[in-house]
NUVEXMI-526168 format. One record per atom (N, C-alpha, C, CB): x, y, z. Coordinates in steps of 0.1 Angstrom, whole numbers, plus 5000, padded with zeros to 4 digits. Glycine has a CB too. Layout:
XYZ ...
END
This chain:
526195477496 527995377499 528695457508 529195357483 528895307517 529595367528 530995337522 529395317543 532195487529 533295487531 534495397543 533195597533 535195317539 535895177550 537395297552 536394947540 537195337567 538295377568 539395267575 538195487575 538995207584 539795097588 538995007598 541095137595 538894897601 538194817614 538694667611 536394837615 538994657622 540094477618 539094397629 542594467628 539294267629 538394207633 538394197650 538394097624 539394217658 539394237668 538594337675 540294247670 537794457668 536794567667 535694447667 536994677650 535494397657 533894337658 533894267666 533294247647 534694197676 535194097688 534394177699 537094097692 534894307701 534194407709 532694377722 533794507698 531894377712 530594387715 530294227727 529694407698 531094147718 530893997730 532194017740 531193807721 532994147741 533794127752 534094227760 534894077748 532494317753 531994397768 530994347772 531594547768 530394247767 529194167774 529694117782 528394077768 531094067783 531494057799 531894127806 532093977803 532194217806 532394297812 531194347818 532994367806 530294367806 528294417818 528294317822 526294457811 528594147827 528294077836 528694117853 528893967830 530394167848 531394177860 530494327864 533294197856 529894417858 528894567859 527894487871 527894637841 527094357862 525994357872 526294307885 524994277867 527194197882 527494167896 528094247907 528394077895 528694397907 528994517912 527794567915 529694587905 526694587910 525394657912 525094567922 524294677900 524694407919 524394347930 524894377948 524894217925 526194387944 526994397957 526594547964 528794377955 526094627956 525794747961 524494797958 526794847958 523794697961 521994687964 521794707979 521194497960 522194627988 521694577998 522394738010 522394368002 523294858008 523494958013 522595088006 524794948013 521695067996 520995167990 519395107989 521795197974 519395018000 517894927998 517494928018 518294697989 518694898026 518094858037 518594958051 518494708038 517895008060 517995118064 519195018079 516095228067 520095048083 521095038089 520995038106 521895138083 520494958112 519494988127 520695058135 518794818137 520495158142 521595208154 521395128166 521395368159 520195048168 520494958179 519894838173 519794998195 518694798185 518094698189 516594698171 517494718210 516494618174 515094588160 514094688167 514094388157 513194708175 512594828179 513194998173 512594808194 514794978170 514695098164 514795178151 515295138168 514694998142 514395008130 512895038133 514794898120 512094968136 510695028134 510295158138 509694958140 511295228144 510695378149 511495428134 511495458169 512095388134 512995458121 511795478105 514695318116 511195398105 509795388092 508995458095 508995258089 508995458109 507295498115 508095688113 506695408141 508895738116 509495868115 509495898101 510795878121 509895798092 509395868079 508395798067 510695888073 507595748075 506295688070 505495818066 505395598082 505495938067 504396058065 504796078050 504496228076 506496038050 506996098035 507095998023 508496168036 506195888027 506895798021 505895798004 506795648031 504995848002 503595907990 505395957981 501896127998 505596057990 506396167982 507396067973 507396297994 508395997980 509195937976 508895797967 509795927985 507895717970 507295657961 506795717951 506695597964 506795847949 506595907931 507995897926 505896107928 508495947936 509795987928 510895837921 510896087941 510695707929 510995627928 510195557915 510995587939 508995587915 508195597898 508595667887 506895667897 509095797893 509695847875 510895837875 509596007869 511595797886 512795717881 512795577872 513395697893 512095547873 511895407867 511295417856 511295317874 510395527851 510095597837 511395597829 509595767839 512295667834 513495777832 513995627822 514595857848 514495547835 515095407832 514295367819 515095297844 513095347819 512595217804 512995347790 509995157803 512595487795 512995587783 514195517778 513295767788 515795497785 516695477784 516895377778 517095497793 516095257782 516595157777 516595167760 515895037782 514695207759 514595227748 515095287735 513995247749 516095427743 516395507733 517695417732 516595677736 518195287738 519495247735 519495147726 520195197746 517895097724 517894937718 517695037707 516594787723 516995157705 517495187689 518395237683 516895237684 519395267693 520795297687 521395157685 521795377697 520895057693 521794907686 521094867673 521794727697 520394847672 519894877658 520094907649 519394907656 520195057656 520995177639 522095087635 521895377644 522895047649 524295047645 524594907639 525195087658 523394797644 523694667637 523294707617 522494527646 522694847618 521794847605 523394867600 520194977601 524094997600 525195017596 526594917594 525195097603 526294817608 527594757604 527194657592 528294677616 525894597592 525694527577 525594597567 524694437576 525394727564 525694797554 527594747550 525294977558 528094777560 529694787557 530294677554 530394827568 529694547556 530294397555 531194397546 529394297552 530294397532 531494417517 532494417518 531594507509 532394577520 533994637523 534594587538 533994817523 534394547544 534994467556 535694347555 533894437565 534794257547 535694157542 536894137534 535094087538 536694247527 537994237519 539394297524 537694307505 539494287538 540294327549 540294217558 539794467557 539394127556 539094037571 540893937568 536893877568 541093897563 541993787557 543093877561 541893737541 543693977559 544994067559 545094097576 544794227548 543694097586 543794107599 543594027608 543194167602 543293887608 543293807607 543993727619 543493827597 545293777618 546393747632 546293837638 547993727630 545993977643 545594057651 545594017666 544494087647 544693907668 544493917684 545293817685 543093897691 545993667678 546693627684 548393637684 546293537684 548693767679 550193827680 550293957675 551193747671 550094017666 550994067664 549994237666 551693997650 549894367669 549394467674 548994567657 550594537687 548094587662 547394687649 547294837655 545694637644 548194947646 547695087651 549095097648 547095127667 549595217656 550595207658 551495247672 550795257648 552695177673 553295237685 553195167696 552895347688 552495017693 552294987706 552694867709 551094987710 553194867720 554294747727 553394647730 555194777742 553894457725 553094367734 552294277724 552094457745 551194227726 550294137715 548894187718 550393967717 548394197703 546594157704 546794317713 545893947717 546794437713 546494597708 546194637701 547094677707 545094707695 544394797687 544394967691 543094737686 545195027686 545095157687 546595177686 544195207699 547195277692 547495377692 548995417706 545895437692 549995307709 551095317718 550395297733 551895457716 549795147729 549295077741 550795007744 547894977738 549994957754 551594867760 551394727771 552694997772 551094617763 551194527773 550094377762 550394607790 548894337770 548194237755 546794307756 547894007758 546194307746 544794327746 543994437751 544394237750 544594537749 544494667751 543894767738 545994697755 542794807738 541994847728 541595067732 540394717728 542395107722 541995257728 544095347722 541495237755 543995387733 545395487730 546095497743 545195647725 547195477747 548195507759 547695397767 548195657766 547395297768 546795237780 548095147782 545195157777 548195107796 549295017794 548694857807 551195117800 549294787802 548594657811 547794567802 547594717824 546694517807 545794407800 544794407799 545794297804 543794437791 541994457789 541794597793 540794347799 542594687786 542294827788 541594817778 543294937790 540394977777 539794967767 539695157767 538494867769 539495217758 539995387765 541595457764 539695367783 541295517771 542195607769 543595657786 541095747764 544295587784 545595637794 544895567802 545895817799 544495417801 544395337816 545395237817 542995247818 545395237832 546595137839 546195047844 547495197849 546494867841 546394777849 547194717855 546094727845 547594607863 548294497862 547994447850 548094407871 549694337846 549194257835 548594157844 550394217823 547994057830 547793927838 547493837827 546693937851 547593727827 546593617823 545193597818 546493567833 545393637804 543993637797 543493467791 544293757782 543393377797 542893247791 542393247778 541793197799 541093317780 540093317766 539393437764 538993197766 540193507759 539693677755 538093667754 540393737735 537593577746 535593567743 535293607760 534493337736 536393527767 535293537782 535893617792 534993377790 535193747793 535993817804 535693767817 535693967805 536493757832 535993807843 536593887850 535693727849 537493957845 538494047852 538594127838 539993967859 538994297838 539394347830 540094437839 538594367820 540994537826 541494667832 540994777837 542094727825 540694887829 540094987826 539195067819 540494987826 537995047816 537295137807 536395237808 536795087802 537395347798 536895437801 538395537801 535995407812 538795647808 539495747806 540495747822 538595887803 541695697820 542695747825 542495667840 542695917824 541595567844 541695477851 542695367855 540995457849 542795327867 544495267871 543995147878 545595367882 543695027879 543694907888 543094847880 543194897902 542094747888 540994657880 539794687883 540894517883 538694627870 536994627872 536794787874 536294517889 537394947869 537495037869 536495127857 538695027869 535495177857 534895207847 534295347849 534095097844 535095427840 534495547839 535895687833 533795577857 536095737842 537295817842 538095867860 536695967832 539195817856 540395887868 539795787882 540296127871 539195677883 539295617892 540795537897 538195547888 541195467906 541895477913 541995317924 541595607919 542095247921 541495127932 540994987924 540095207942 540494937928 539794817923 537994827924 540294697931 537694797912 535794797911 534994887914 534994697918 535395027909 535095137906 534495167898 535795187905 532895237899 532295277888 532295447886 530895207889 532195497880 531995657879 533395747877 531295717893 533095847886 534595967881 535295997891 534196127876 536596007892 537496017906 536795947917 537796187910 536995797920 536695707930 537895667932 535895587929 538495637943 539895597952 539495507962 540595727959 539595347958 539595247970 540895147968 538095157971 540795057978 542095007978 541994887963 542394937996 543494867965 543694707957 543094617965 545394637954 542094587964 541994417978 541294337965 540394427999 541494217974 541494137964 539794047963 542894047968 539594017950 538193957951 538293867942 537094047948 536793737945 536393717933 535093737924 536593617934 535393797908 534693837900 533493737903 535293847886 533793627907 532093587907 531593507918 531593507895 532093597924 531293607936 531693737946 531393457944 530993807944 531393937948 530694027963 530894007934 531694027970 530894047984 531394207990 531393897997 532294297982 532594447981 533094457972 533394507989 532994587972 532794647955 533894767963 530594707947 534094877952 534794967955 533995087958 535594987946 533895177949 532495287953 532195307932 533195517965 530995357938 529795367932 529495497928 528895307938 529895577918 529795757921 530895807911 530195817939 530895937917 531796037919 532496087928 531296117916 533896087929 534996137938 534696077949 535196287940 534195947955 534395897967 535795817972 533395827969 535795837985 537195707984 536495647998 539295787985 537095537994 536995418006 536595287999 535895458019 535495248003 534995037996 533595088001 535794828009 532395097996 531095017988 530395177995 530394807996 531195307990 530395397987 529495407975 531095497988 528195497977 526995467966 526895627966 525395347971 527495747960 527095847952 528095957953 525995897956 528096057963 529496187956 529996207969 528896367947 531296247968 531896297979 532296197993 530996407983 531796137992 531595988006 532895968007 530795798002 533295968023 534695898029 534395808038 535595998037 534995678039 534595558047 533995468044 534095568057 533495408044 532795268039 531295228041 533595148047 530995208035 529095128026 528395338032 527594858043 529195408025 528395498029 527195528021 529095598030 525995608014 524995578007 523895698015 524795418008 522695727999 521495807999 520995748008 520695837988 519395798013 518495758019 517795628013 517795858020 517295508021 516995358021 515795368013 516695288036 515595438000 514295457993 514595447981 513495577996 514495327978 514295327960 515695317957 513595487951 515695427941 516595547940 517595617946 516195617940 516895707958 517595727963 518195707969 517395747964 518995607974 519895527983 520895557972 519495347988 520995547962 522395617949 522595757952 521895617929 522295807957 522395977961 522796037979 520696027957 523495867982 524995967990 525596067989 525995927989 525696177997 526596297991 527196308007 525496477982 528396318002 529196428015 529496358029 527996578019 528896228028 528996138040 530596148045 528495968036 530796108056 532496108066 531996008076 533196278076 532495878072 532195798084 531895648080 530995868091 531595588085 530995508084 529395428085 531695478088 528495358074 526995338071 525895438077 526695198076 526995568068 526095708069 525395688060 526595838067 523595728055 522995738050 521995858048 522895648052 522395898039 521996078033 522696178028 521496168041 522896298035 523496378030 524596468039 522496448026 526096488038 526296528047 526696528060 525996538045 526596368064 526896338078 528396308082 526096218081 528396338095 529896338102 529796288107 530496418108 529996138110 529796038122 529495858115 528296118132 529095788119 528795648115 527495618123 529995538118 526895538114 525095508111 524695608116 524295388117 524595718110 523595808109 522795798100 523995908109 521395848103 520595868091 519195978087 519995738090 520496088076 519696238078 520296318071 519496288091 520596438072 521296538068 522096628073 520796578062 523296668076 524296748082 524196688099 523896938079 524396558098 524796498115 525896498115 524596348120 526196558127 527196568132 527896408147 526896728137 527996278147 528096258156 527396108151 527696348165 527596008167 526695848159 525595838164 527295698160 524895698149 523995708155 522295808158 524795708160 522795878150 521896008149 520695988135 523096158145 519696028138 518596018126 517896148130 517495858126 517896238116 517496408115 517596468106 517996488121 517596588108 518396718099 518896798110 517196838088 520496778107 521096928115 520696868134 519797108109 520397028139 520397008157 518996928157 520397188167 518296918146 516596858146 516996748141 515196938137 517196628157 517296508152 517196418166 518696478144 517296278164 517196218178 518896068177 514796118180 518396028190 519595938193 518795808199 520696018203 519495768193 519295578200 518695578213 520995468204 519395638216 518695618237 517295708233 519995738256 517595798229 516395878228 515195858223 516595968223 515495738213 514295738201 513595698202 514295698191 512695668211 511095568212 510595738219 511195368227 510895828229 510495898236 509996058225 511595908247 511396058216 511396188215 510396118201 512996298214 510496008196 509096008182 507596048188 508695808175 507396008201 506296078205 505896198206 505896058213 507296268209 507096408213 507096528199 508396438226 507596458185 507996498173 506496468168 509496408166 505496608159 504996588150 504596518139 504996618151 503996458132 503896398117 503796478113 503096328112 503796498098 504096508089 502396638090 504496358081 501896508084 500396608085 500296698095 498996528087 500396688106 499796738117 500996928118 499996588132 502296848112 503396978109 502697098096 505096888101 502297028087 501597118080 500097168085 501597068068 498997128092 497997228098 498597278104 496897198105 499797258113 499797338129 500997438122 500397228147 501097488110 501997598105 503597498101 502097738120 504497578109 505697498110 506497458122 506397548102 507197338118 508397278129 509797308127 508297128130 510497398138 512197368140 511997518142 513497288125 512897608135 513097758137 513397838126 514097788147 513097958124 513298038112 512397998105 514398038105 511697928100 511097918089 509998028089 510697788087 509998018073 508798138073 507398068060 509698338067 506398058061 505397978053 504697918062 505897888042 503897758058 503497668065 503897538057 501997688069 503697418069 503897308069 505497238066 502997288061 506597378070 507897358069 508297328083 508597468062 509597198078 509797138091 511697118092 508796968091 511897238095 513597178100 514297418105 514997048075 514297378099 515197618101 515597668089 517097658111 514697818091 515097888078 514597838067 516397898076 513497748067 512997708054 511897838048 512297528056 511697888037 510497998032 510097918021 510998178027 508597908021 507597868013 506597798019 508097798005 506697658016 505497558016 506397428019 504397558001 505297358034 506497208030 507697138026 506297158026 508597218029 509997198025 510297158040 510897328018 511297058037 512096988055 513196958049 511496828064 513997028060 515697068058 515997178061 516197068046 516897278056 517197378065 517597498049 518797318079 516997558043 517397738039 516597688028 519397828035 515697608025 514897618013 513897678010 514697528010 514197727998 513197817991 512497777984 513397907984 510397787983 509697747974 508997617978 510497757964 508897517972 507597467977 508197287977 505797517965 507797207982 507897057985 510097077982 506596907970 510797137984 512197107992 512897007999 512397167999 512996957996 513996838011 515796838008 513296598010 515996878016 517196918019 518097028025 517496908012 519197078022 519497208018 519497308011 519897218018 519197418015 519097538000 518697507989 520297597995 517697437991 516997437974 516297547974 515897307969 516197567959 514797687955 514497607943 515097887951 512897637947 511997597936 510697717933 511197447942 509997677920 508497747926 507697757932 507997747924 507097797941 505697807946 504497737938 505497947948 504197637944 503597597939 501997537943 504397537936 501197557941 500197457949 500197267945 498697527944 499297217956 499797017953 498897017962 501596917957 498296887958 497096787965 498596677976 495896657946 499096697987 499996588000 499796537993 499696548014 498596427994 498096317988 498296247974 497096337988 499096277967 499296247953 499796377949 498096197946 501296357954 502196457946 502296437936 503396467950 502796477925 503296477910 504196547903 502496487904 504696637913 506296717908 506296777926 506296897890 508096787925 508596877938 509596927931 509196807952 510196987945 510897067940 512497037939 510697177948 513397057953 514796977947 514796867963 516697107942 515296797957 515796657962 517096647968 515896567953 517796717980 519296717980 519796847982 519796667968 520796937980 521097027981 521597187970 521596967988 520897277971 521797377966 520797327950 523797357968 519697277948 519497277938 518697357934 519197177934 518097427921 517097537916 516097487906 517797647909 514697457906 514297417898 513197327904 515197367891 512597217893 511597147898 512297007893 509897197892 511796887903 512096777901 513696717903 511496767890 514096807909 515596797906 516496747919 516096937900 517196617916 517796527927 519196527923 517196377927 519896537938 521296567942 522196697943 521996497935 522696787939 523096887941 523896947928 523696877953 523397097935 523797227926 522997177909 525997247925 522397107909 521197117893 520497237893 519896987890 520497277877 519997387878 518797397864 521197497880 517597417864 516597367855 515697227862 517497317841 515097177852 513997077855 514396927853 512797097845 513796857859 514496717860 515796637855 513696647857 516596717865 517896647869 517796547878 518796737875 518696477878 519296397887 520696347889 518696317886 521696427901 522796377900 523596537902 522896287886 524396587901 525596667906 525696777891 527296537908 525296867893 525797057885 525396977875 527797157884 524496897871 523396947854 523097097855 521496847851 523097127840 522297187840 521197227826 522897267846 519597217833 518897187819 518097357816 517397037822 516897337806 515997477809 514797437818 515397537794 513797547817 512797567826 511897487822 512397697827 512097407811 510997347801 509497277811 511897197791 508397297800 507097257806 507497147803 505797317803 506797027819 506396867814 505396847825 507796737813 504796737814 503296667822 504196527832 501896577805 503896557845 504696457849 504196267847 504896517863 502696357845 502396177843 502596117828 500596137847 502996187820 503396167806 504796227798 502296217800 506296197810 506996217804 507696217795 507196207807 508096237783 508396227767 509996317765 506896327757 510696377778 511996427779 512196447794 512296567769 513296447798 513796497810 515396627807 514096337820 515496647818 516996727817 517996647820 517096857826 518896657830 520496557824 520096437838 522796687826 521396337834 520996207845 522996177845 519396007836 523596277852 524596257856 525196317863 525196237850 526696387866 527496487865 527596597851 528796427868 527296717857 527896817852 527296837834 529596787855 526596757833 525596757820 524996887821 524596637818 525296937802 524597107799 523797077787 525897237794 522197087789 521497017778 520296977784 522296887772 519796877774 518896787781 518696647773 517596857783 518196527784 518596397775 519796387778 518396407760 520696387785 521396367783 522296297795 521596447776 522996177793 523196047805 524996067807 522495847796 524696067816 526596047820 527196177827 527596007805 528196197818 528996337829 529896397817 530396277846 529596567820 530296657812 529496657794 532296597814 528796617792 527996617777 527096727780 527096467772 527596787767 526896907764 526396897750 527797037766 525096947746 523896937735 522296857742 524696827720 521896727735 521296617737 521096507739 520996607735 520596387741 520396317737 521696277737 519696337728 522396287743 524196187747 524196107757 525696277753 524395997755 524995897763 526095807758 523995807766 526495687766 527695587765 526695457753 528195517786 527795407756 527695287743 526595217746 528995167742 525695157737 524395107743 524594967742 523095157736 524894937754 524994807760 525194747774 525894757756 523994737778 523094757793 523394847799 523294657802 524394827814 524694947824 525395077815 525694897837 526594977809 527295097799 526795207792 527895057791 525895237789 524495317784 524795457789 522895247791 524895427806 524495557818 526195597814 523795497840 527295547807 528795647808 528895727794 530495547811 527995787790 528895897782 529396037790 527995937769 530596017778 531196087792 532096217780 532495947806 531596387784 532496437772 531996477758 533396357770 530896407755 530196417741 529796597740 528596297739 530396607733 529796717722 528696757708 530796757718 527296787709 526296747701 524996707701 526696687698 524796617694 523296517699 523796397693 521496567691 522596277706 522396197698 523996087699 521996287685 525396137701 526296077702 526495977719 527296187699 527295887710 527195787723 528795727724 525795637721 528995717737 530495677743 530995817748 531695597729 532195797742 533695907749 533896027741 535395817750 533796107747 534996237737 534696287723 536696167733 533396267719 532896237707 532196387703 531996097707 533196437691 532296647687 531396577677 533796837674 530096567672 529396577659 527796537669 530096447644 527896477661 526196397663 526296307655 524796467659 525196207664 525096057655 526095997658 524996047638 527096047665 528295967667 528495837677 529196057673 528795717676 529095597685 530795527684 527895477681 531195567694 532595527697 533295667705 533495497681 534495677703 535195747714 536695827702 535695597730 536295967708 536896037704 537296097687 537695987710 535596067686 535396127670 534796227670 534596047661 535496317653 534996407656 534396457640 536096487663 533296487637 531896467628 530696417631 532096397620 530296447621 529196397622 528896207615 528496527615 528396117623 527596027616 528395907614 527196067603 529495897626 530995837628 530595717636 532095947639 531595587636 531695467640 532795437644 531395397632 533395457654 534595387654 535395447668 535395407639 537095477671 537395467678 538595617673 537595307680 538895717673 539495777666 539195797650 540395727668 540495777644 541095757629 540495637626 542895747626 540195537638 539895427629 538095417630 540695297635 537595477623 536495497620 535295437604 536695617622 534395437607 533395447592 532395527594 532695307588 532195587584 530795697583 530195637568 531395907582 528895667570 527495637564 527595777553 526095637578 
END
C-alpha cells in the first residue's frame, strides 16, 4: 500500500516539460560536436594531412578508448531505461490516491501557487518568485531545482518549452543545466559564459560544456577562451582541460590553434618542448620516428627510463608525455601498473590526461580503475576489458562505483532517467539514487532523505 504525501498535477506534467528541455540539450550537444571531432588546421590543407600522419600510430589505442566509452554509454542507457520502467510502475501503483487530490490542485498551473512562500503564478515548492518554477528559492521563469535565477519571460505554452531558466542548483541565466553556471547554455558545474542572444531552434554557438570553463564553445574543464576542447578523437574531444586561448585541443595549452599538451604559443602540435610548428611541420615530421620505431629503438625525448617512451622523464613502457610512470600512459604524471600488452590490440591502458592513478582512467586526478572525468575515486577492481559489467565513475569528484555526474558517493547513482539528464546526478549519497542531493537508497528526485522515495524534499511518495 503506497503512502501519499503530496503530488500536484503540475508534477505529473514535469516529464513532458523536461522532454522539451532534453530537446534543447540535444541542440546544444549538436552545436558542440564540431570542436570535438574536427582538427582545426594551423595552416593550409597539407597541415591537416601531416597532423593525421603524426597521430596515425596511436589511432588504434584511441579507437579502443572510443569503443569502451560507447560500451559505457550503452550500459547507462539500459540502466536508465530500467529505472524509468520502475518509476512508471510506482506511479501506476499510486494512481488511485492521487486521483483523490486531482480536482483540488487542478488550478495550480494556470493561477495559484502550490507550496509555501511562493510569489507569482504556477510555482510548485517553496519560496519561488516568478512563474512556473519547480523547487525552492528559484527566481524568474521556468527554473527547476534550487536557487536558480533567470530573466522573466513569457511562456505561451508550458507544454512546449524552447527556452527555460536553470535546471539544477544556483544557476544564473538561460538554458543552464547543472550547478553554479552563469550566462547562457552552459551544461555542467561552475561554467561562465556571456548572456548572448541565441535562437533555440538554430543554435550556432553555446556557452560551455563541462566544469569551470570560462568563455564560449569550450568543452571540458578549466578552459578559458573560445572553442577549446580535447583531442579530436571521438569521446576524447570532451576532455579539453586547462586550455587558455582559442581553438586549442588537448591539455594545458596556452595560445591559439594548438594541438597537444603543455604548449605555449600559437599553431603548435606536440607535447611541451617536444613540438612542431606550422612553418616547420613537413620537415619535422620526416625527422620524428613513428611510434613503432620509437618502441623498437627504446625512448625518444629526454630523461625517460624504460622502453618505447616518447617525451620527458617517463618511467616504464610506451608512455607518451611527461613524468608518467608505468605502462601506456598518455599525458602528464599518470601512474599505472606495469603490464604486458600487444601494441596491435590494446585492451587496457594506464591514464589519459594528467595525475591519474590506476587503469583505464581518462581525465585528471582520478584514482582507481575505469574513471572518466576529474577527481573520481573508485576501487582497483578486477575487470574484463572485453566484457565490462561495471565501471568506476563518470563525471567529477564521485566516490564509489558506477556513479554518473558529480559529487556522488556510493554506487549506481545518476541523474534523472530522461535522456542526457541521466548524466547529471549531483550530490547523491547512497546507492541507486537518481536526481540531485538525495540521501538514501533507490530515491528518484531532489533533496530526498530516506529510501525508496520519489519527489522533491517533503513533496514525495514512498512505496
